[in-house]
C-alpha positions in Angstrom: -162.6 -11.3 -56.8 -163.4 -15.0 -58.0 -161.8 -16.5 -54.9 -163.4 -14.0 -52.7 -166.9 -14.6 -54.0 -166.1 -18.4 -54.1 -165.4 -18.3 -50.1 -168.1 -15.9 -49.8 -170.8 -18.3 -51.0 -169.1 -21.5 -49.3 -169.0 -20.1 -45.9 -172.7 -18.2 -45.9 -173.8 -21.9 -46.8 -172.2 -23.5 -44.6 -173.4 -21.1 -41.4 -176.9 -20.3 -42.7 -177.3 -24.4 -42.9 -175.7 -25.1 -40.0 -177.4 -21.9 -37.8 -181.2 -22.0 -39.5 -181.1 -26.0 -38.4 -179.7 -24.9 -34.8 -182.4 -22.6 -34.3 -185.6 -24.8 -36.0 -184.6 -28.1 -34.1 -184.3 -25.4 -30.7 -187.8 -23.9 -31.7 -189.5 -26.8 -32.9 -187.6 -30.0 -31.7 -187.4 -32.9 -34.1 -190.8 -32.7 -35.4 -192.5 -33.7 -38.8 -192.9 -30.3 -39.9 -188.6 -29.9 -38.9 -187.3 -30.3 -42.1 -190.0 -27.8 -43.8 -189.4 -25.4 -41.6 -185.1 -25.4 -41.7 -185.9 -25.6 -45.3 -187.7 -22.3 -45.9 -185.8 -20.5 -42.8 -182.9 -21.5 -45.0 -183.8 -20.3 -47.9 -184.4 -17.3 -46.9 -181.3 -17.2 -44.3 -178.6 -17.7 -47.0 -179.0 -15.1 -49.5 -178.8 -12.3 -46.6 -176.1 -14.3 -45.4 -173.8 -14.1 -48.8 -174.8 -10.0 -48.6 -174.1 -9.4 -45.2 -170.8 -11.3 -45.7 -169.4 -10.0 -48.9 -170.4 -6.5 -47.6 -168.6 -7.0 -44.4 -165.9 -9.4 -45.1 -163.1 -7.3 -46.2 -163.7 -4.5 -43.2 -163.6 -8.2 -40.7 -160.9 -9.3 -42.0 -158.9 -6.2 -42.1 -160.0 -6.1 -38.5 -158.8 -9.2 -37.3 -155.9 -8.9 -39.2 -155.0 -6.4 -35.9 -154.7 -10.1 -33.9 -151.6 -11.0 -35.6 
């Protein structure tokens, strides 16, 4: 269980950082407000991404095992 939580937190952190950064850049470009707006988006996205990954992860892992 510790490994599952650690993986979920690390993966959701990386994905939420990259995705919110990318979408903020697409929507605003690199403006003076970029980092503030990106940070606000990330603060909201990371907890959501972590919960989604934690609860859907086992099912998605089982589905992906079919591609062996």
